[in-house]
C-alpha positions in Angstrom: -154.6 94.5 22.2 -154.1 92.6 18.9 -157.0 90.3 19.8 -159.1 93.1 21.2 -159.3 95.2 18.1 -160.1 92.2 15.9 -162.9 91.0 18.3 -164.4 94.5 18.7 -163.9 95.4 15.0 -162.1 98.7 15.8 -158.8 100.2 14.8 -155.5 99.5 16.6 -155.4 103.2 17.5 -158.9 103.1 19.1 -158.1 99.9 21.0 -154.9 101.5 22.5 -156.9 104.6 23.5 -159.6 102.6 25.1 -157.1 100.6 27.1 -154.8 103.6 28.0 -157.8 105.6 29.2 -159.4 102.9 31.3 -162.6 102.5 29.3 -161.7 98.8 29.2 -160.1 97.7 32.4 -156.7 96.1 32.0 -153.3 95.6 33.4 -150.6 97.7 31.7 -147.1 96.2 31.9 -145.5 99.1 30.1 -143.6 96.7 27.8 -143.3 97.2 24.1 -145.1 93.9 23.2 -147.9 92.2 25.0 -148.3 95.3 27.0 -151.9 94.8 28.1 -153.6 92.0 29.9 -157.4 92.1 29.5 -160.0 89.8 31.0 -162.6 88.3 28.6 -165.5 89.5 30.9 -164.3 93.1 30.6 -164.3 92.9 26.8 -167.8 91.4 26.8 -169.0 94.2 29.2 -167.4 96.8 26.9 -169.2 95.4 23.8 -172.5 95.3 25.6 -172.1 98.9 26.8 -171.0 100.0 23.4 -173.9 98.4 21.6 -176.4 99.8 24.2 -175.0 103.3 23.4 -173.7 103.9 27.0 -170.2 104.8 25.9 -171.2 107.5 23.3 -170.3 110.3 25.7 -167.1 108.6 26.9 -165.5 108.0 23.5 -164.8 111.3 21.6 -166.5 111.3 18.2 -164.1 111.6 15.2 -160.9 111.4 17.3 -159.9 108.1 15.5 -160.7 109.3 12.0 -157.7 110.3 9.9 -159.9 112.4 7.6 -160.6 115.6 9.5 -161.4 117.7 6.5 -164.7 116.1 5.7 -167.5 117.9 7.5 -170.1 115.9 9.3 -173.4 116.0 7.4 -176.4 116.6 9.6 -179.1 114.1 9.3 -182.1 115.4 7.4 -185.7 114.4 7.9 -187.0 112.1 5.2 -190.0 113.5 3.4 -193.1 111.4 2.8 -192.2 109.2 -0.1 -195.7 108.7 -1.6 -196.6 112.4 -1.4 -193.3 113.4 -2.9 -193.7 110.9 -5.7 -197.2 112.2 -6.5 -195.8 115.8 -6.4 -193.0 114.9 -8.9 -195.4 113.1 -11.2 -197.7 116.2 -11.1 -194.7 118.4 -12.0 -193.8 116.1 -14.8 -197.3 115.7 -16.3 -196.2 117.3 -19.6 -193.5 114.7 -20.1 -194.2 111.3 -21.8 -194.7 108.2 -19.7 -191.6 106.5 -21.1 -188.5 108.7 -21.4 -185.5 108.2 -23.5 -182.2 108.4 -21.8 -181.6 112.0 -22.9 -185.1 113.0 -21.8 -184.7 111.4 -18.4 -181.4 113.1 -17.9 -182.8 116.4 -19.0 -185.8 116.0 -16.8 -184.1 115.0 -13.5 -180.7 116.6 -14.0 -178.7 113.4 -13.4 -176.1 112.1 -15.9 -176.8 109.3 -18.3 -174.3 107.1 -16.3 -176.3 107.6 -13.1 -179.5 106.7 -14.9 -177.9 103.6 -16.4 -176.5 102.6 -13.0 -179.9 103.0 -11.3 -181.4 100.8 -14.1 -178.8 98.1 -13.7 -179.3 98.1 -9.9 -183.1 97.8 -10.5 -183.8 101.1 -8.8 -185.7 102.4 -11.8 -187.6 100.5 -14.4 -187.0 100.7 -18.1 -187.0 98.7 -21.3 -184.6 98.3 -24.2 -186.2 99.6 -27.4 -184.3 99.9 -30.7 -180.8 100.2 -29.1 -182.0 102.8 -26.5 -183.3 102.5 -23.0 -186.7 103.9 -22.2 -187.2 104.7 -18.6 -190.6 104.7 -16.8 -191.4 108.2 -15.6 -193.3 106.8 -12.6 -190.4 104.6 -11.5 -188.0 107.5 -11.8 -190.2 109.7 -9.7 -190.7 106.9 -7.1 -186.9 106.3 -6.9 -186.1 110.0 -6.4 -188.8 110.3 -3.8 -187.6 107.2 -1.9 -185.5 107.5 1.3 -182.4 106.4 -0.6 -183.2 108.7 -3.5 -183.6 111.6 -1.1 -180.3 110.8 0.5 -178.3 110.9 -2.7 -174.9 112.3 -1.8 -174.7 114.9 -4.6 -178.3 115.6 -5.7 -178.9 117.5 -9.0 -180.0 121.1 -8.9 -183.5 120.1 -10.1 -183.8 117.4 -7.4 -182.9 120.0 -4.7 -185.4 122.5 -6.1 -188.2 119.9 -6.2 -187.6 118.9 -2.6 -187.5 122.5 -1.5 -190.7 123.3 -3.4 -192.4 120.2 -2.0 -191.3 121.1 1.6 -192.6 124.7 1.1 -195.9 123.3 -0.3 -196.2 120.9 2.7 -195.6 123.7 5.2 -198.2 125.9 3.5 -200.8 123.2 3.3 -200.1 122.2 7.0 -201.4 125.5 8.3 -204.2 125.2 10.9 -207.7 126.5 9.8 -207.7 129.2 12.5 -204.4 130.6 11.3 -205.4 130.8 7.6 -206.0 134.2 6.2 -209.6 135.0 5.4 -210.6 136.4 2.1 -213.6 138.7 1.8 -215.6 138.6 -1.4 
């Protein structure tokens, strides 16, 4: 079992469960140490099945996690990045092209530390000017519209509102011509 969990990159607890429940065929001696005898072919077969997703229904999800309090976040659909970026730039047209740190924080609702971290990681563009950072409004919009930007764990209130407004606008513009209300002049 000691070799198994290291080869498979799983926890000891999961390795024991897999062996005790017959997911990986083995001989159980019942002893305290060196309890299981496992053939290499069975381990290879298990890894192939696991990687192919054939064992997803067999192995209970979350049973080996010690953190049961954290809810599972549903996956959300990623919005079109280019259109969301254009929408954000349209919403921000009254703001200057280069934003001070305070302006950028006020505009997008994220802290100065978050903005600085994104700049250091190269996710948003900016320049140093007289002991202050000036952020590009366009790069900020593109970062927030990107798949990673949309998947920020704790999005700001403004960011949530922009995404909801964008989704609502997309749904309204996606109506079929036959279902559009007619206006009589």
